[in-house]
Kinemage of the C-alpha trace (Angstrom):
@kinemage 1
@onewidth
@group {chain A} dominant
@subgroup {mainchain}
@vectorlist {calphas} color= white
{ca unk a 1} P 94.583 71.752 53.558
{ca unk a 2} L 90.979 72.569 54.321
{ca unk a 3} L 91.688 72.216 58.056
{ca unk a 4} L 94.511 74.682 57.912
{ca unk a 5} L 92.623 77.335 55.944
{ca unk a 6} L 89.677 77.129 58.480
{ca unk a 7} L 92.139 77.286 61.334
{ca unk a 8} L 93.890 80.410 60.068
{ca unk a 9} L 90.520 82.068 59.067
{ca unk a 10} L 89.333 81.494 62.775
{ca unk a 11} L 92.398 82.677 64.345
{ca unk a 12} L 92.453 85.996 62.267
{ca unk a 13} L 88.801 86.580 63.143
{ca unk a 14} L 89.480 85.892 66.966
{ca unk a 15} L 92.539 88.157 67.048
{ca unk a 16} L 90.618 90.852 65.294
{ca unk a 17} L 87.830 90.694 67.663
{ca unk a 18} L 90.221 90.754 70.736
{ca unk a 19} L 92.056 93.763 69.356
{ca unk a 20} L 88.898 95.581 68.456
{ca unk a 21} L 87.590 95.132 72.030
{ca unk a 22} L 90.543 96.947 73.420
{ca unk a 23} L 90.436 99.563 70.551
{ca unk a 24} L 86.815 100.476 71.410
{ca unk a 25} L 87.862 101.344 75.110
{ca unk a 26} L 88.581 104.981 76.102
{ca unk a 27} L 91.977 105.969 77.545
{ca unk a 28} L 90.308 106.201 80.963
{ca unk a 29} L 88.744 102.657 80.681
{ca unk a 30} L 92.069 101.275 79.633
{ca unk a 31} L 94.032 102.902 82.443
{ca unk a 32} L 91.456 101.979 85.043
{ca unk a 33} L 91.187 98.501 83.758
{ca unk a 34} L 94.871 97.787 84.053
{ca unk a 35} L 94.959 99.435 87.536
{ca unk a 36} L 92.041 97.104 88.566
{ca unk a 37} L 93.827 94.018 87.163
{ca unk a 38} L 97.086 94.824 89.033
{ca unk a 39} L 95.085 95.574 92.265
{ca unk a 40} L 93.248 92.262 91.839
{ca unk a 41} L 96.449 90.371 91.423
{ca unk a 42} L 97.896 92.156 94.515
{ca unk a 43} L 94.859 91.205 96.635
{ca unk a 44} L 94.891 87.672 95.241
{ca unk a 45} L 98.571 87.382 96.153
{ca unk a 46} L 97.841 88.298 99.665
{ca unk a 47} L 95.116 85.777 99.727
{ca unk a 48} L 97.331 82.986 98.224
{ca unk a 49} L 99.930 83.744 101.076
{ca unk a 50} L 97.353 83.295 103.623
{ca unk a 51} L 95.945 80.026 102.189
{ca unk a 52} L 99.391 78.598 101.689
{ca unk a 53} L 100.302 79.545 105.297
{ca unk a 54} L 97.264 77.457 106.373
{ca unk a 55} L 98.181 74.721 103.867
{ca unk a 56} L 95.028 75.292 101.766
{ca unk a 57} L 96.863 74.507 98.676
{ca unk a 58} L 93.686 73.573 96.494
{ca unk a 59} L 91.914 76.714 97.344
{ca unk a 60} L 94.877 78.703 96.394
{ca unk a 61} L 95.153 77.388 92.744
{ca unk a 62} L 92.274 79.020 91.300
{ca unk a 63} L 93.745 82.553 92.355
{ca unk a 64} L 96.934 81.641 90.792
{ca unk a 65} L 95.259 80.929 87.587
{ca unk a 66} L 93.291 84.224 87.984
{ca unk a 67} L 96.531 86.060 88.373
{ca unk a 68} L 98.110 84.302 85.409
{ca unk a 69} L 95.181 85.090 83.194
{ca unk a 70} L 95.407 88.898 84.189
{ca unk a 71} L 99.021 89.040 83.426
{ca unk a 72} L 98.222 87.899 79.781
{ca unk a 73} L 95.547 90.402 79.512
{ca unk a 74} L 97.626 93.081 80.710
{ca unk a 75} L 99.938 92.739 77.752
{ca unk a 76} L 97.135 94.619 75.763
{ca unk a 77} L 96.507 97.378 78.322
{ca unk a 78} L 99.469 99.662 77.586
{ca unk a 79} L 98.812 101.145 74.163
{ca unk a 80} L 100.641 104.359 73.254
{ca unk a 81} L 97.892 106.767 74.251
{ca unk a 82} L 97.604 105.683 77.750
{ca unk a 83} L 101.034 106.979 79.041
{ca unk a 84} L 99.432 109.748 81.065
{ca unk a 85} L 96.322 110.512 82.928
{ca unk a 86} L 93.840 109.016 85.372
{ca unk a 87} L 96.505 108.772 88.032
{ca unk a 88} L 98.374 106.160 86.166
{ca unk a 89} L 101.569 105.017 87.913
{ca unk a 90} L 103.093 103.519 84.884
{ca unk a 91} L 106.466 104.892 83.929
{ca unk a 92} L 107.457 105.820 80.400
{ca unk a 93} L 110.022 103.141 80.523
{ca unk a 94} L 107.095 100.739 79.794
{ca unk a 95} L 106.861 102.189 76.371
{ca unk a 96} L 110.591 102.815 76.032
{ca unk a 97} L 111.347 99.101 76.822
{ca unk a 98} L 108.100 97.442 75.537
{ca unk a 99} L 109.567 94.070 74.723
{ca unk a 100} L 111.198 93.926 78.214
{ca unk a 101} L 107.877 94.780 79.996
{ca unk a 102} L 105.919 92.259 77.644
{ca unk a 103} L 108.392 89.730 78.621
{ca unk a 104} L 107.919 90.333 82.185
{ca unk a 105} L 104.254 90.131 81.987
{ca unk a 106} L 104.484 86.798 80.172
{ca unk a 107} L 106.949 85.575 82.744
{ca unk a 108} L 104.695 86.577 85.570
{ca unk a 109} L 101.851 84.490 83.803
{ca unk a 110} L 104.030 81.680 83.246
{ca unk a 111} L 105.330 81.770 86.811
{ca unk a 112} L 101.969 81.576 88.434
{ca unk a 113} L 101.195 78.510 86.321
{ca unk a 114} L 104.586 76.972 87.571
{ca unk a 115} L 103.652 78.035 91.130
{ca unk a 116} L 100.296 76.078 90.943
{ca unk a 117} L 102.042 73.072 90.069
{ca unk a 118} L 105.165 73.497 92.269
{ca unk a 119} L 103.153 73.857 95.505
{ca unk a 120} L 101.947 70.397 95.409
{ca unk a 121} L 105.613 69.074 96.126
{ca unk a 122} L 107.442 72.107 97.514
{ca unk a 123} L 109.138 71.762 100.886
{ca unk a 124} L 109.061 75.440 101.598
{ca unk a 125} L 105.884 77.052 100.421
{ca unk a 126} L 107.025 80.566 101.328
{ca unk a 127} L 110.277 80.312 99.388
{ca unk a 128} L 108.634 78.925 96.148
{ca unk a 129} L 105.854 81.705 96.445
{ca unk a 130} L 108.599 84.402 96.835
{ca unk a 131} L 110.511 83.003 93.866
{ca unk a 132} L 107.634 82.630 91.469
{ca unk a 133} L 105.171 85.308 92.529
{ca unk a 134} L 106.516 88.132 94.575
{ca unk a 135} L 109.857 88.459 92.807
{ca unk a 136} L 107.952 89.280 89.579
{ca unk a 137} L 105.992 92.012 91.355
{ca unk a 138} L 109.339 93.503 92.619
{ca unk a 139} L 111.015 93.337 89.206
{ca unk a 140} L 108.162 95.148 87.454
{ca unk a 141} L 107.685 97.823 90.183
{ca unk a 142} L 111.416 98.669 90.340
{ca unk a 143} L 111.580 99.361 86.753
{ca unk a 144} L 108.118 100.257 85.382
{ca unk a 145} L 106.018 101.685 88.319
{ca unk a 146} L 106.234 105.231 89.778
{ca unk a 147} L 106.909 105.392 93.409
{ca unk a 148} L 103.929 106.421 95.726
């Protein structure tokens, strides 16, 4: 009983501090922050492709972990007040279909973890990368990102 009580109190405080950290950011900081994370993921995706092509599997894994972590963080970077401004390419469909968008971000995160495990035994590194990484990018961009 005591352990459960301590666990829930710790959980509540940690969630409150995480929510507060995003709440203290300006709209500009939030939009620029999410753009930076998406950009970092794209750059890491390209690096992963190069590393896998060179069969440098172990060097690619930390980048996959970073991408997975970024997708989880991005779940908190689309509050209602960040729909416009600061050259955001986010479409209104993100907020209109919030559950679908969040599920896609979670899937992208989970798939990066799966990719890090699958590449050890995959016969076709390019195919598994396309399936577990690049297909998530396409799915999101097709529905939730404005064309450039």
